[in-house]
DOLOKOL-317165 format. One line per 5 residues: their letters; for each residue x, y, z of C-alpha. Coordinates in steps of 0.1 Angstrom, whole numbers, plus 5000, padded with zeros to 4 digits. Each point is the difference from the previous one (the first is absolute). Example, Ala and Ser with C-alpha at 12.3 -4.5 7.8 and 13.67 -1.06 7.14 Angstrom:
AS = 5123 4955 5078 ~ 5014 5034 4993
END
This chain:
MQFRY = 9118 9046 7796 ~ 5016 5018 4971 ~ 5006 4967 4981 ~ 4963 4992 5004 ~ 4989 5034 4986
IILVF = 5022 4994 4969 ~ 4983 4966 4994 ~ 4966 5016 5002 ~ 5009 5027 4976 ~ 5014 4975 4976
FFFTT = 4969 4979 5003 ~ 4979 5030 4993 ~ 5017 5012 4969 ~ 5003 4964 4986 ~ 4963 4997 5004
ILFAQ = 4993 5032 4981 ~ 5023 4988 4972 ~ 4983 4967 4999 ~ 4966 5017 4995 ~ 5014 5023 4972
KTEYN = 5001 4993 4963 ~ 5025 5024 4992 ~ 5000 4992 4963 ~ 4963 5012 5000 ~ 5009 5034 5017
SLNIS = 4981 5024 4978 ~ 5029 5025 5002 ~ 5021 4977 4980 ~ 4977 5002 4969 ~ 5018 5020 4972
DSLKE = 4986 5032 4989 ~ 4995 4988 4964 ~ 4976 4974 5013 ~ 4981 5026 5022 ~ 4994 5023 4972
NANAV = 4963 5000 4989 ~ 4995 4970 5023 ~ 4971 4995 5025 ~ 5016 4965 5009 ~ 5032 4981 4994
VRLNQ = 4999 4963 4994 ~ 5032 4989 5018 ~ 4996 4964 4990 ~ 4973 4981 4981 ~ 5010 4964 4997
IDITI = 4976 4974 4985 ~ 5012 4964 5001 ~ 4977 4976 4978 ~ 5005 4963 5002 ~ 4979 4979 4977
SSQRN = 5006 4964 5012 ~ 4975 4984 4978 ~ 4969 5006 4977 ~ 4980 5001 5031 ~ 5020 5018 5025
MNIKT = 5015 5036 5003 ~ 5016 5018 5029 ~ 5004 5037 5001 ~ 5022 5017 5025 ~ 4999 5038 5003
KRVVT = 5022 5024 5019 ~ 4992 5036 4996 ~ 5017 5029 5018 ~ 4985 5035 4994 ~ 5009 5033 5015
VLNEK = 4970 5022 5000 ~ 5010 5037 4997 ~ 4966 5015 5004 ~ 4963 4992 5001 ~ 4997 4998 4963
GLGAI = 5025 4970 5000 ~ 4979 4978 5022 ~ 4987 4980 4969 ~ 5035 4989 4992 ~ 5001 4976 5030
QASEY = 4979 4974 4983 ~ 4998 4977 5030 ~ 4972 4976 4991 ~ 4993 4966 4987 ~ 4970 4982 4986
YSKTA = 4991 4965 5010 ~ 4974 4974 4993 ~ 4995 4961 5000 ~ 5026 4998 4973 ~ 5025 5025 5014
SIKSI = 5012 5000 5036 ~ 5021 5025 5019 ~ 5029 4981 5017 ~ 5013 5031 5018 ~ 4995 5037 5001
EAVVY = 5015 5028 5023 ~ 5012 5036 5000 ~ 5022 5020 5021 ~ 5000 5038 5000 ~ 5031 5023 5006
DVLGN = 5004 5037 5007 ~ 5022 5024 4980 ~ 5032 4988 5016 ~ 4993 4963 4995 ~ 4987 4994 5036
EIKKI = 4972 4974 5004 ~ 4967 5015 5007 ~ 4975 4971 4997 ~ 5001 4963 4990 ~ 4967 4989 4984
KRKDF = 4992 4962 4999 ~ 4973 4983 4980 ~ 4973 5004 5026 ~ 5005 5038 4998 ~ 4994 5002 4963
RDQSA = 4964 5007 4988 ~ 4983 4970 4985 ~ 4968 5003 4980 ~ 4981 4988 4970 ~ 5015 5009 4968
VSGST = 4965 5007 4987 ~ 4974 5021 5019 ~ 4962 4995 4998 ~ 5000 4962 4991 ~ 5005 4969 5022
LFSDD = 5004 4977 4968 ~ 5036 5010 4998 ~ 5012 5000 5036 ~ 5028 4976 4993 ~ 5018 5029 4982
RIIYL = 5016 5022 5027 ~ 5026 5027 5004 ~ 5023 5006 5029 ~ 5016 5034 5002 ~ 5020 5023 5021
NYTPI = 4981 5030 5015 ~ 5026 5022 5016 ~ 4995 5037 5009 ~ 5034 5017 5003 ~ 5008 5024 5028
QYPFT = 5028 5018 4980 ~ 5018 5001 4967 ~ 5021 4987 4986 ~ 4997 4964 5013 ~ 5010 4966 4984
VIFES = 4979 4969 4997 ~ 5016 4965 4995 ~ 4972 4977 4987 ~ 5006 4962 4995 ~ 4976 4974 4988
ELETS = 5000 4965 4987 ~ 4970 4987 4978 ~ 4996 4965 4988 ~ 4974 4992 4972 ~ 4990 4971 4977
NTAFI = 4990 5026 4973 ~ 5031 5003 4978 ~ 4979 5018 4972 ~ 5007 5034 5016 ~ 5038 5007 5004
PQWYP = 5003 5035 5014 ~ 5012 5026 4975 ~ 5031 5019 5011 ~ 4999 5038 5000 ~ 5032 5014 5013
VADYF = 4984 5034 4997 ~ 4964 4996 5014 ~ 4989 5036 5004 ~ 5007 5036 4993 ~ 5019 5021 5027
VSIEK = 5016 4968 5015 ~ 5037 4994 4996 ~ 5016 4966 5000 ~ 5034 4994 5019 ~ 4998 4962 4991
SILNV = 4975 4976 4984 ~ 5007 4963 4995 ~ 4981 4972 4984 ~ 5010 4965 5003 ~ 4982 4971 4983
SYPPD = 5006 4962 4999 ~ 4980 4975 4981 ~ 5001 4965 4985 ~ 5013 5002 4964 ~ 4972 4977 4987
LGFKK = 4971 5023 5009 ~ 5007 5024 4971 ~ 5009 5031 5019 ~ 4999 5032 4980 ~ 5006 5037 5005
MESNF = 4995 5033 4983 ~ 5021 5031 5008 ~ 4987 5035 4992 ~ 5012 5035 5002 ~ 5035 4993 5015
YNFKI = 5017 5027 4982 ~ 5010 5031 5020 ~ 4998 4980 5033 ~ 5028 4984 5020 ~ 4988 4963 4998
KKTID = 5024 4970 4998 ~ 4991 4965 4991 ~ 5022 4982 5023 ~ 4989 4963 4993 ~ 4982 4985 4970
TPSQL = 5002 4962 4999 ~ 4976 4973 4990 ~ 4989 4998 5038 ~ 5008 5034 5015 ~ 4994 5037 4992
SYTAA = 5013 5031 5020 ~ 4999 5037 4996 ~ 5013 5029 5020 ~ 4989 5037 4997 ~ 5019 5026 5020
NIPAQ = 5000 5037 5007 ~ 4970 5011 4978 ~ 4990 5035 5008 ~ 4963 5009 5007 ~ 4982 5004 4968
KEEDY = 4979 5032 4997 ~ 4965 4996 4986 ~ 4996 5019 4967 ~ 4965 5010 4986 ~ 4989 4984 4969
SPSFN = 5024 4971 5004 ~ 4994 4965 4987 ~ 4989 4975 5026 ~ 5024 4991 5027 ~ 5001 4964 4988
SIFPK = 5013 5010 4965 ~ 5028 5022 5010 ~ 5015 4984 5032 ~ 5021 4968 5002 ~ 4982 4967 5007
VMMGL = 5005 4962 4996 ~ 4971 4979 4992 ~ 5003 4962 5009 ~ 4981 4969 4992 ~ 5000 4963 4996
ELFHL = 4989 4980 4970 ~ 4988 4973 5025 ~ 4982 5014 5030 ~ 4974 4994 5026 ~ 4968 5019 5008
ENVDG = 4969 4992 5020 ~ 5011 4964 5006 ~ 5004 4994 4962 ~ 5032 4996 4982 ~ 5002 5024 4969
TAKTW = 5020 5008 4969 ~ 5011 5034 4985 ~ 5022 4991 4971 ~ 4978 5018 4975 ~ 4969 5022 5004
EAFGK = 4979 4974 4982 ~ 5011 4973 5024 ~ 4996 5022 5030 ~ 4964 5011 4989 ~ 4989 4964 4993
WYSDK = 5013 4990 5035 ~ 4981 5029 5017 ~ 4968 4990 4981 ~ 5004 4962 5006 ~ 5013 5000 5036
ILTGT = 4988 5032 5017 ~ 4968 5010 4984 ~ 4985 4966 4995 ~ 4970 4994 5023 ~ 4997 5037 5010
TELPE = 4972 5010 4976 ~ 4973 4976 5012 ~ 4967 5018 5006 ~ 4966 4988 5015 ~ 4976 4988 4974
ETKAK = 4975 5027 5012 ~ 5025 5027 4991 ~ 5008 4985 4966 ~ 4962 5000 4993 ~ 4998 5036 5012
MKALV = 5028 5012 4975 ~ 4982 4982 4971 ~ 4969 5017 5008 ~ 5018 5033 5003 ~ 5013 4998 4965
GDEKD = 4969 4984 4985 ~ 5000 4996 4963 ~ 5030 5023 4994 ~ 5027 4983 4978 ~ 5028 5027 4998
PIKKA = 5027 4991 5025 ~ 5010 5035 5007 ~ 4964 5010 5008 ~ 4996 4971 5022 ~ 5032 5009 5018
KLIYD = 4988 5035 5006 ~ 4968 4986 5018 ~ 5022 4977 5020 ~ 5024 5029 5010 ~ 4971 5021 5010
YVQKK = 4988 4973 5022 ~ 5034 4995 5016 ~ 5002 5038 5008 ~ 4967 5001 5018 ~ 5004 4968 5019
SRYVN = 5037 5000 5011 ~ 5026 5022 5018 ~ 5037 5001 5002 ~ 5022 4991 5029 ~ 5038 5008 4997
ISIGI = 5022 4970 4997 ~ 5032 5005 4979 ~ 5013 4971 4979 ~ 5032 4999 5020 ~ 4983 4994 5033
GGWKP = 4968 4980 4990 ~ 5018 4976 4975 ~ 4989 4995 4965 ~ 4972 4976 5007 ~ 4967 5018 5000
MLAGD = 4971 4993 5024 ~ 4975 4976 4987 ~ 4974 5016 4978 ~ 4972 4983 5021 ~ 5013 5018 5031
VDRLG = 5001 5033 4983 ~ 4965 4993 4987 ~ 4988 4992 5036 ~ 5019 5029 5018 ~ 4999 5028 4974
YGDCK = 5036 5012 5003 ~ 5036 4991 4992 ~ 5033 5013 4988 ~ 5010 5006 4964 ~ 5008 4964 4993
ALTNY = 4967 4989 5016 ~ 4977 5025 4982 ~ 5018 4994 4966 ~ 4996 4962 5005 ~ 4964 5003 5010
TKALL = 4992 5022 4970 ~ 5017 4973 4978 ~ 4979 4973 5017 ~ 4968 5020 4992 ~ 5011 5004 4965
NAVDV = 5007 4963 4997 ~ 4963 4994 5010 ~ 4988 5018 4969 ~ 5028 4987 4976 ~ 5022 5032 4998
PSYNT = 5037 4992 5001 ~ 5022 5021 5021 ~ 5035 4999 5014 ~ 5016 5011 5034 ~ 5026 5026 4993
ILYGN = 5030 5009 5023 ~ 5015 5034 4998 ~ 5015 5030 5021 ~ 4970 5022 5009 ~ 5011 5036 5007
PRKKD = 4994 5034 4985 ~ 5037 5000 4993 ~ 5003 4975 4970 ~ 5021 4969 5007 ~ 5004 4970 4977
IEKDF = 5002 4964 5005 ~ 5036 4992 4991 ~ 4993 4981 4969 ~ 5036 4986 4998 ~ 5001 4986 5034
VSMQG = 4976 4972 5006 ~ 4991 5001 5037 ~ 4974 5009 5026 ~ 4993 5037 4995 ~ 4971 5024 5004
NHMIL = 4980 5013 5029 ~ 4964 5001 4985 ~ 4976 4978 4980 ~ 4973 5011 4974 ~ 4980 4979 4975
SIPNG = 5005 5001 4962 ~ 4972 4989 4976 ~ 5010 4992 4964 ~ 4983 5023 4974 ~ 5013 4992 4964
DNYVW = 5037 5008 4999 ~ 4997 5022 5032 ~ 4989 4996 5036 ~ 4975 5017 5023 ~ 5015 5006 5033
LECTS = 4980 4999 5032 ~ 5009 5015 5034 ~ 4981 4978 5023 ~ 5008 5018 5033 ~ 4981 5031 4991
QDTPF = 4962 5006 5006 ~ 5000 5031 4977 ~ 5025 4994 4971 ~ 4983 4998 4966 ~ 5000 4968 4982
GYQGT = 5034 4996 4980 ~ 5014 5032 5015 ~ 5036 4998 5014 ~ 5007 5034 5010 ~ 5035 5008 5013
FTDDR = 5005 4971 5024 ~ 5005 4972 4973 ~ 5003 5018 4966 ~ 5029 4999 4976 ~ 5022 4972 5014
NVLIM = 5012 4965 4995 ~ 4977 4974 5018 ~ 5000 4963 5002 ~ 4968 4982 4989 ~ 4995 4965 5015
KPSGG = 4984 4979 4973 ~ 4993 4962 5004 ~ 5025 4995 4970 ~ 5026 5021 5018 ~ 5012 5035 5010
EIVHT = 5002 5029 4975 ~ 5014 5035 5004 ~ 4977 5026 4987 ~ 4998 5037 5001 ~ 4970 5019 5016
KIYED = 4980 5027 4983 ~ 5018 5033 4993 ~ 4980 5031 5006 ~ 5015 5024 4971 ~ 5008 5035 5010
KGNTQ = 4974 5017 4977 ~ 4973 4975 5014 ~ 5007 5013 5036 ~ 4977 5030 4997 ~ 4984 5026 5022
VSKGN = 4976 5023 4982 ~ 4988 5031 5020 ~ 4972 5023 4988 ~ 4985 5027 5021 ~ 4997 5036 5008
YTIAE = 5004 5025 5027 ~ 4990 5035 5008 ~ 5021 5028 5018 ~ 4978 5025 5019 ~ 5010 5037 5005
NGDFS = 5013 4992 5034 ~ 5023 4971 4987 ~ 4978 4972 5012 ~ 4999 4969 4979 ~ 4971 4977 4990
GKISI = 5002 4972 4974 ~ 4990 4965 4989 ~ 5023 4973 4986 ~ 4996 4966 4983 ~ 5031 4978 5000
VSEGS = 5000 4967 4979 ~ 5029 4975 5007 ~ 5009 4969 4981 ~ 5029 4975 4997 ~ 5023 5001 5029
QYNRK = 4986 5033 5012 ~ 4968 4982 5007 ~ 5019 4980 5025 ~ 5011 5032 5016 ~ 4966 5014 5004
ADVEN = 4973 4972 5004 ~ 5008 4995 5038 ~ 4988 5035 5007 ~ 4964 4990 4997 ~ 5002 4976 5030
MQPTD = 5018 5024 5023 ~ 4985 5013 5032 ~ 4986 5035 4997 ~ 5029 5016 5020 ~ 5026 4981 4979
KELHY = 4983 5010 4970 ~ 5001 5037 5009 ~ 5037 4997 5009 ~ 5007 4984 4966 ~ 4985 5028 4980
KEYWD = 5015 5026 5022 ~ 5034 4985 4993 ~ 4992 4995 4963 ~ 4991 5037 4997 ~ 5024 5013 5026
NINNL = 5007 5029 4976 ~ 4966 5014 5009 ~ 5000 5015 5035 ~ 4969 5001 5022 ~ 4985 4972 4978
KLEKI = 4964 4989 5008 ~ 4986 4970 4982 ~ 4965 4999 4989 ~ 4982 4970 4988 ~ 5023 4973 4986
TFTND = 4986 4970 4979 ~ 5016 4970 4984 ~ 4994 4978 4970 ~ 5019 4968 5000 ~ 4996 4984 4966
KEKIR = 5016 4965 5006 ~ 4991 4989 4964 ~ 5020 5027 4983 ~ 5023 5004 5030 ~ 4995 5037 5003
FTENA = 4996 5020 5032 ~ 4982 5033 5001 ~ 5001 5026 5027 ~ 4976 5029 5001 ~ 5008 5027 5025
GINAI = 4989 5035 5010 ~ 5025 5023 5016 ~ 5000 5034 5018 ~ 5027 5018 5013 ~ 5005 5036 5015
NYGSI = 5027 5024 4990 ~ 5013 4978 4970 ~ 5007 5033 4982 ~ 5026 5021 5018 ~ 4989 5037 5001
SANKM = 5025 5028 5004 ~ 4987 5037 4994 ~ 4980 4997 4968 ~ 5017 4969 4987 ~ 4990 4962 5003
MFVLN = 5024 4971 4993 ~ 4994 4963 4999 ~ 5012 4968 4984 ~ 4980 4990 4970 ~ 5007 4962 5004
AYNQF = 4980 4995 5031 ~ 4990 4963 4997 ~ 5031 4982 4989 ~ 5033 5014 5009 ~ 5030 4976 4996
SGNIK = 5019 5004 5031 ~ 5028 4976 4991 ~ 5026 5013 5024 ~ 5032 4985 4987 ~ 5028 5002 5023
RIRNR = 5035 5012 4989 ~ 5023 4970 5006 ~ 5037 5007 4996 ~ 5021 4972 4987 ~ 4970 4978 4995
INPLE = 5010 4963 4998 ~ 4968 4981 4990 ~ 4982 5000 4966 ~ 4968 5019 4997 ~ 4968 4979 4995
IQRGF = 4965 5010 4993 ~ 4981 4969 5006 ~ 4967 5011 4984 ~ 4991 5026 4976 ~ 4967 5019 4997
VDTDE = 4981 5028 4981 ~ 4980 5027 5018 ~ 4976 5021 4979 ~ 4982 5031 5015 ~ 4975 5024 4986
IEVKL = 4987 5026 5024 ~ 4977 5029 4995 ~ 5010 5031 5021 ~ 4975 5027 5007 ~ 5017 5033 5011
PVGFN = 4985 5024 5025 ~ 4978 5028 4989 ~ 5016 5034 4999 ~ 5036 4987 4993 ~ 5021 5002 4968
IEFLP = 5028 4977 4990 ~ 5034 5016 5006 ~ 5021 4970 4995 ~ 4992 4967 4985 ~ 5025 4972 5000
AGFEL = 5011 4989 4965 ~ 4995 4963 4989 ~ 5029 4978 5004 ~ 5013 4969 4984 ~ 5027 4975 5009
DSKFG = 5012 4969 4983 ~ 5026 4978 5017 ~ 5013 4963 5000 ~ 4980 4998 5033 ~ 4967 5012 4986
AYKTE = 4982 5030 4988 ~ 4980 5029 5015 ~ 4978 5026 4984 ~ 4977 5027 5013 ~ 4976 5024 4981
IVKKD = 4980 5028 5013 ~ 4970 5011 4978 ~ 4984 5033 5006 ~ 4963 4996 4992 ~ 4991 5035 5009
ASNLI = 5010 5026 5027 ~ 4986 4979 5029 ~ 5004 4964 4988 ~ 5031 4978 4994 ~ 5007 4964 4992
YKRTL = 5031 4984 5014 ~ 5013 4970 4982 ~ 5028 4978 5011 ~ 5016 4967 4990 ~ 5027 4982 5020
FIKKG = 5016 4967 4987 ~ 5026 4983 5020 ~ 5019 4969 4984 ~ 5011 4970 5020 ~ 5036 4989 4996
IYSNK = 5034 4996 5015 ~ 5026 5027 4996 ~ 5036 5005 5011 ~ 5010 5018 5032 ~ 5013 5028 4979
EYDEY = 4965 5005 4985 ~ 4985 5007 5034 ~ 5007 5037 4999 ~ 4985 5003 4966 ~ 4968 4984 5013
RLFIE = 5001 5022 5031 ~ 5001 5031 4977 ~ 4972 4985 4978 ~ 4978 4996 5031 ~ 5009 5035 5013
QISRN = 4989 5017 4968 ~ 4966 4981 5002 ~ 4995 5010 5036 ~ 5009 5035 4994 ~ 4976 5003 4971
DNAKI = 4972 4981 5020 ~ 5005 5030 5025 ~ 4996 5028 4973 ~ 4978 5028 5014 ~ 4977 5024 4983
ILTKN = 4999 5036 5013 ~ 4968 5021 4998 ~ 4994 5037 5006 ~ 4968 5013 5015 ~ 4981 5026 4980
I = 5000 5034 5019
END
């Protein structure tokens, strides 16, 4: 009996040990990797096997210990698939803090849905993902998948550090490929990171990164992509959308794209062509014709979101967009191009990275890049750029989503890298003119007109289309320095010809002036306080980047309450710096009327990490002077 008991105990403990992954015990993680971390990547191994121009296999094993709720995004247990990319296997196992197995998740337990909502045309593009709700922290997920695809145009980029506040215990990349396909790579930002290239031969490439602490996010840093390590990879001879392609030069790549991918996609019904010709009438100027066509597209079509990485680079047929009235960026761009063709206006599909954070196409690395498509129309030595997904954007206006970056224009003669429009600092203006009156009890009433141009137009124009409650919330946040704010009538003028947005608002507020005994005090700059709260960052690592500069100019008439005298009036202030300039002037017209004048100029630029404190002090001085108060004394 005793012997039998020993066997049972032995069996019990060996079963527990078998279900345990002791190497993934969360308690074993070093303190240095837990510091500043919401999650720890214990292992991220990607094995890419390119067996031919038309076949690529990608195996992923990702082991992530999630320390708290903010770290859930680091799991990244998902795969996209389509007609040209099939998931061979996918599974996950969840372990508790000690490495005991909690749950095994097979493919049937993953969520599987269309990669694009709101459209049935793209139902072949799907995503399968893990949707796990933890019962405790920390826990560990082991995710494994295998994907096979005929598209060798998009070789996954390797990011050993993929996010802030996530540390890396080990990250491995292994790539094998036939030497005759012209495999190429570009390494970026390896300095200061523990990355080793373990193999680099004509048919194999391997990297290992180990023990990288979690990176803290620092305000005003350059984009993640430009400061953290990555490896871009590509083939000179690749396959996409059932077509063999070449990417030896941008010219050859662009010609292939025009000849093989775009050919046959711009056909339109004869009725539509005739309609476009009637629309432009006798107009000869190609830009004026394009403006009429663009307006037609904006009124007729709507955008559905399908990123280039999912939906491929081959756009919907222009005839389908004409019939259905919707499409993604590629479809709407190509449709606009087809309509322009009908009235003899040349235009080119243009690939770029669309994002308010500027990101260039890497001009020295010929490969499939970008996540967005716009249209370019030649105009002398320059181009007019059209954002075809928007129903509101003015003709030729880029705003902050596609401005000031390298893009790839696809001409029939070949590809060409071109830089999009730069909105210069001094053209990004906001001009405010208005007035306000302070009553004897401290109440505020005033009117303000704000005119925005350049990149500041982009920031303001959307307000016009907000719902009333969202609009009110917007202005209460914009004027959060005015307590008890009450908005009166607000009107807008959106001049799309001059690309100028005007806001006219009436404002009331009780107790803006603070009264104590026989004195009243209030901030003179009521309408445009710069609340740039710059954090103090010790031992800052990253450079400081100001992506876009601007100029704000304010002129406000202030009527003081009857029966009060000025006891203290702030002096004018002037500040000049490498980061910009600031100036205030207060003109006393008479005993009851002042004019407050203010100019703020911020320059765009990249500065060293050591200059961050200097910038912080520059902004603090501006903020302090924007908050300068006048003191009044009541006549007795």
